[in-house]
C-alpha positions as CSV (number, residue, x, y, z in Angstrom):
1,M,-0.1,-0.3,-0.3
2,E,3.3,2.1,0.6
3,T,3.9,2.5,-3.2
4,F,0.7,2.9,-4.2
5,I,0.2,5.8,-2.2
6,T,4.2,7.6,-3.5
7,Y,2.6,6.1,-7.5
8,V,-0.7,9.2,-6.5
9,E,1.8,10.7,-4.8
10,Y,4.0,11.2,-8.0
11,L,1.2,11.7,-10.6
12,V,-0.3,14.5,-7.6
13,G,3.1,16.7,-7.3
14,G,3.7,15.7,-11.0
15,I,0.8,17.7,-12.0
16,M,0.7,20.3,-10.0
17,A,4.3,21.1,-11.1
18,T,3.4,21.1,-14.3
19,Q,1.0,23.3,-13.8
20,V,3.9,26.3,-11.9
21,G,6.3,24.9,-14.3
22,Y,4.4,26.0,-17.8
23,A,2.9,29.3,-16.4
24,L,6.6,30.4,-15.1
25,A,7.2,29.6,-19.4
26,I,4.0,31.9,-20.1
27,L,5.3,34.8,-17.7
28,I,8.6,34.8,-19.1
29,G,7.5,33.6,-22.8
30,G,4.2,35.2,-22.7
31,R,2.3,34.9,-25.4
32,I,5.1,33.0,-27.9
33,V,4.0,29.9,-25.2
34,T,-0.2,31.2,-25.3
35,D,-0.3,30.1,-29.3
36,Y,1.3,26.4,-29.0
37,Y,-1.4,26.0,-26.5
38,E,-4.2,27.0,-28.6
39,W,-2.0,25.4,-31.5
40,G,-3.7,22.6,-29.8
41,Y,-6.9,23.1,-28.2
42,Y,-10.7,23.1,-29.4
43,D,-13.1,25.4,-29.1
44,K,-16.1,23.6,-30.3
45,P,-14.3,20.2,-29.8
46,E,-17.2,17.4,-32.2
47,S,-15.0,13.8,-31.7
48,F,-14.0,12.3,-28.3
49,L,-9.9,12.9,-28.9
50,D,-11.0,16.1,-29.5
51,K,-12.3,16.5,-26.2
52,A,-9.3,14.0,-24.9
53,Q,-7.0,15.8,-25.9
54,N,-8.3,19.1,-24.8
55,I,-8.9,17.2,-21.0
56,F,-5.5,16.8,-21.2
57,L,-3.7,20.7,-21.6
58,D,-6.6,22.2,-19.4
59,T,-5.0,18.3,-16.8
60,F,-1.3,19.2,-17.3
61,L,-1.4,23.0,-19.0
62,G,-4.5,24.8,-18.2
63,M,-4.2,26.7,-15.1
64,G,-1.7,29.1,-17.0
65,Y,-3.0,29.9,-20.0
66,H,-6.5,30.4,-19.1
67,I,-5.0,32.8,-16.0
68,D,-3.2,34.8,-18.6
69,K,-6.3,35.1,-21.1
70,K,-8.6,36.5,-17.9
71,L,-5.8,38.8,-17.4
72,R,-4.8,40.1,-21.3
73,K,-8.6,40.8,-21.6
74,K,-8.0,43.7,-18.4
75,Y,-4.2,44.7,-17.2
76,S,-1.8,46.8,-19.3
77,W,1.8,44.0,-19.7
78,I,3.4,45.7,-16.5
79,K,-0.2,44.8,-14.3
80,R,-0.4,41.9,-15.9
81,K,2.7,40.9,-15.5
82,L,3.5,41.2,-12.3
83,L,-0.4,40.2,-11.1
84,Y,0.6,37.0,-12.3
85,L,3.5,36.7,-10.7
86,L,1.0,37.5,-7.4
87,I,-1.1,34.6,-9.1
88,I,1.8,32.1,-9.3
89,T,3.0,32.3,-6.9
90,G,-0.1,32.1,-4.7
91,I,-1.3,28.8,-6.6
92,S,2.0,27.4,-5.9
93,I,1.4,28.2,-1.8
94,V,-1.7,26.2,-2.8
95,F,-0.4,23.5,-3.8
96,I,2.1,22.5,-1.8
97,F,-0.4,22.4,1.4
98,S,-2.8,20.5,-1.7
99,F,-0.1,18.2,-2.2
100,F,1.3,17.3,1.7
101,S,-3.0,17.6,2.7
102,I,-3.7,14.8,0.3
103,S,-0.4,12.9,0.9
104,D,-1.3,13.0,5.1
105,L,-5.1,12.1,4.0
106,L,-4.0,9.4,1.6
107,R,-1.5,7.8,5.2
108,W,-4.1,7.6,7.1
109,L,-7.1,6.3,5.3
110,L,-4.4,3.5,3.5
111,L,-2.3,2.9,6.7
């Protein structure tokens, strides 16, 4: 059971790390990075594979893109970058607490 918990921790930690990593890439790369996300994302998915690709992108990379998309409409470049950095920092802290909470909960339930 310890092995199962370890693999779940790897999975959850990996998803959280890729979300924050891609968000930081958007912070540095800006529109260049978001264009690649838009290139692989279907606005109106028609088939199962289109929906599966959207789910994959949202699960691993979507947080940073969607936050940047919301901020891009409202704020100037410098305000957007500073606000984006604050949001990503806050989400990173929430992810750390969430990771340890999930880990402790799994150990309490399964061990």
